[in-house]
Residue, then its C-alpha position, 0 to 999 in steps of 0.5 A: x668452189x669459191x668463184x673469187x678464189x678460183x679467179x685468183x688461181x686463174x690470175x696467177x697461172x702463167x700459161x695462157x692456155x692453162x689459164x683459159x681452160x681453168x676459166x672455162x671450167x669455172x664458168x661451166x660451174x657458174x652455169x650449172x650452179x655448183x660454185x659459191x660466190x662469197x662477196x665478204x671474203x678478204x684475200x691477202x693482197x700482199x701474197x698476190x703475184x700476177x701470172x705472166x708468161x716469160x714472153x713477150x718482152x715488155x718495153x715502154x710504149x715508144x719502144x714498141x717497134x712499128x711495122x708496116x701493114x704492107x709486110x707479112x711481119x707487120x700485119x702479124x705484129x699488129x695482131x700480136x699487139x691485139x692479142x697482148x691487149x686481150x691477154x691483159x684484159x683476161x687478167x684485169x677481169x679476173x683481178x676485179x673478181x678476187x680483189x674487190x669485196x662486198x659487191x653484189x653477186x652479179x658483179x663477180x659473175x659479170x667480170x668472170x664472164x668478161x674474163x671468159x670472153x677475153x680468153x676466147x678473143x686471145x685464143x682466136x688471135x693466137x691461133x691466127x698467129x700460129x697459122x701464120x708461123x708466129x705465136x704470142x710472145x714473138x714480138x715486144x709489147x707494152x704494159x700500159x693497160x696493166x699499169x692502170x690496173x695496178x694504180x687503181x688496185x685500192x679503189x674500186x670506183x677508180x678501177x671501174x672509171x679508168x680501166x673498162x671505161x677509159x683504157x678498154x673503151x679506146x678499143x671501141x674507137x680503134x677496132x673499126x680502123x684496124x678492121x678496115x686495114x685488114x679488109x683492104x688486105x683481103x684478110x677476111x679471117x681477121x676481119x671476122x675475128x675483129x667483128x666478134x671482138x668489137x661486139x663483145x667489147x661493147x658489152x664489156x665496157x657496158x659492164x664497166x659503165x654499169x658498175x661505175x654508175x652503180x657506185x656513184x649512186x651508192x656514194x651519192x656523187x655525180x658520175x661526170x664530175x667524179x670521172x674528171x676528178x679521177x682521170x686527173x688524179x690517176x693521170x689517165x690517157x687523154x681521150x682522142x678522136x675520132x670516137x665510135x659514138x655508136x659503139x660508145x652509146x651502146x656501151x652505156x655512155x650517155x650523149x651528154x657524157x660523151x659531149x663532155x668527154x670531147x670537150x675535156 
């Protein structure tokens, strides 16, 4: 089996559970050495179609209903929003594996490993929702994360800069506050899930940082200047504080870089 072709098959799958099971099967093949990684293969991108379930309904970010944490439904809707982020994160990781050719083998294994962990996060959150008599698709959601994936589909440097290091890195800042709200609600099950997600997301952003800096060295360009140029060119979201400095430093950002980001 070819890892990159397998990632594309997973990406096209519309069923979240089937997608997760296929990812786990392929990941086991990586561990037992029965899978091939061919960085040179070029796929026909014109035939690509993203596998997405019929629900949730996708709306503009400002049309996503805000519900109070004080209500049972409000807490469920927030967990649903997190599950939607994780589902998109599965797909963006798989997309990096099949789409971008001629990278080191480690690149593809890194991002497929991320896909496996994101699938685990999604399943934990969806199982939590099911226990509460909801499931993924019961609330509307927005598509900002995947829109940035699409915008950067022709440039691996922009993808590494603006998806893991920008869109996903925002989770490092947001999760502690969300965790605090569920801790106050004495929902320790969700608190434990969020602790796991934050721990894994640090490593995912680190992988994005590693490959962004790898590409900058390869192209002999300055990473901080390049990031600013790309963020402007692709209209990336403006960074908002407070930043989780400890998590961002663990995730591979330098203090100088973070100081520059705060200034922007």
